[in-house]
N, C-alpha and C positions, 0 to 999 in steps of 0.2 A: 284226724289230725287237727291241731288248733294252734294258733299263735300264742306264744307266752311272752312274759316280760324279758327284757334284755338281761336282767340280773340272774335269771335262772338258766341252768345248763339243760340243753335239750335232752329229753328222756321219753321213754314209752311208759304209759300208765296201764295198769291191769285192774280189772274190775271183778269183784266177787258178787254173785247174785245172792241176795238175802230176802227174807220175808218181811223184815221191818228194820229200816235203816236207823232210826233214832234209838231203838232199844239195843241194837248191835253196837252203835257208837258209844252208848253209855257203858255197856259191858266191856268194850275195848279199853275205855278209860280206867275202869275198875281193875283191869288186868295189867295196867301200866302203860298203855298206849297214849299218844297225844293226838288230838284232833287238829289236823292241819287245813282241812276244808270243812267248814260247818255244813251240817245237813241242809240241803236245798233242793227245790224242785226244778226239773228240766221239763219245760212244757212238751207234751206229747211223747215223752220218753219215760220219765219216772223220777224217783228221788234218790239222791246220792250223797255221799260223804267221803272225805279223804282222812285216812288215819296214818300215823307213823308208829310202827310197833316198837316195843321196848328196846329192841336191838338197833333201831334206826331206819328200817326199811319202810317205804311208803307204799300203800295199796288203797285202792278205792273200793267202796261197797255201794251196791245199787239195788233198788227195788223197781223193776220195770212196771209201767202201767199195763193194764190188760190189753188195751188197743195196740201198745207197742209190741206185746208178746205175740199178737196175731199178725203183725206186719214184718217188714224187713229188719226191724231192730231185734227181733227175737234171737236170743243166743242159740246157736246150732250145736248139736251133739258133738263133743270133742272127738268121738270115735271116728267120724267120717274125715276128720282133718288129717289123720295120719297118712292118707293117700290122696289128699287134695292139694295140688301144687298152689302155692301162694297163700295158703291158709295158716293161721296161728294154730299150732297143735300141742304146745307144751308151755308151761310156765315154771320158772325155777327161782327159788329164793337163795341168794348167796348171803350167808349169815355167819358171823364169827362165833355165835353161841347157838349151836344146833339144838341142844337140849332145851334151852330157854325158848327158842322159836317154836319148837314142837309143842311145848307146854302152852304157849300163848295161843297158837292157831288151832290146836285141837279143842281148847276150851272155848274159843270164840266162835268157830265155824262147825264144830262137830266133826272135823276131818279125822281120819286115822292116818298115822304115819308109820310105815315099816322101814326099819334101817337095814340097808344092804351095804356090804363092803365092796367098794369099787376100787379101781386102780388108783384113784386120786384121794381115797379116804372114804369114810362113811357117807352114805347117801340116803336121805329120807324120802321115800316114795309116798307122796300124798294121794290119798284115796277118798272118794265119796262112795261108800258102800264097797262094791267090787270094782269100781272104775277108777283107774289111775288118771289123775289130771295134772300132775306136776311133781316137782321134787324140791329138796332142800339140801344144800351142801355149803362147805366153807368157801369164802371168797378165793379168787385165783391169785391174789397177792395181798400183802399187808396194807397197801395203800388203796385198795379197792373198798369203798364203803358198802355197807349192807344195802342190798337192792333186790327188787324183783326183775327178772329178765324173761324174754320170750323167745320161742322158736317158731320159725316159719318153715313149713314143709316145701321141699324143692325136689326136683328130679335128679339134680346133680349138684352136690355141694361144691365141687371143685369149679364148676362153671359159674356158680353163684359168687364165689369168692373172686374169680377173675373178672366177672362183670362189675362187681362192686368196686374193685380197684380201678377198673377202666372208666368208671363214671364219677370219679371224685371221692369215693369212699376209702376207707383204710381197713385192711384185714388185720384184726386184733389177734385172732387165733387161726392159724392156717388150717386147712382142711385136715381132719384127723378122724380115725375110727373110734367108735365106742363099741366094744365087743357086745354082740347080740342085740344092739340097739340101732346103730346106723353110723353114718358119716356126717360130721357137722363142721361148721366154720362160724366164727364170730366176726362180725363186721361193725364198723363205725361209719355212719353216713356223713356226708360233707358238713352237716350242721352240728355233728358231735354225738348223736344218739346211737346207742349200741343195740344190736339185735343179732340173733343167731339163726343160721339156716341149716336144715337138716334133711338128709335123705335116709328114710328108715329102711331097715332090712325088710325083705319081702314078708317074712313070717309075721312081723308086726303090722304091716300095711294090710296084708290079706286077712289077718285075724279080725280086722275091723269091718 
């Protein structure tokens, strides 16, 4: 967590690990993205850059230093996060142009995206090899700008929503079931940043 300027709306940032920040930033611009945070070094952590994709969603890219990879800064395998309460376990891009976003991110990061038909429309499952790391779908409303969001694993989505409401937060999406995935809720913290909490079905948690 970090303090930001008063002009910015509070938000969560998500980082994608890359081998070379500057070359990926250049490629992103060639694919139509905008550099919003120039490439720079973070002492004892690595080098990072912020980009805004052609659809308008912001995401960070980072190359960790070797000593950071051997310390607590090392990114942990997503698979363990499906059953670790309090851990980020999924990222999701809300975009009005699913096809355009798929074209951009598969070219930039080498991801593969499989389209599944969900109850709320097509959903792009993001994979690195055989590992699913996130998804892409349409925004929940016309007034919602393109953005990356995150899910935190919890043991009880209903309890998480109740606790959020009781500590100054706002429940944006009441607890609801996603068939064969789990039960989730979306909350907004007292400062205005939004985040989702999810309890995965046992078959997903145990498979990891």
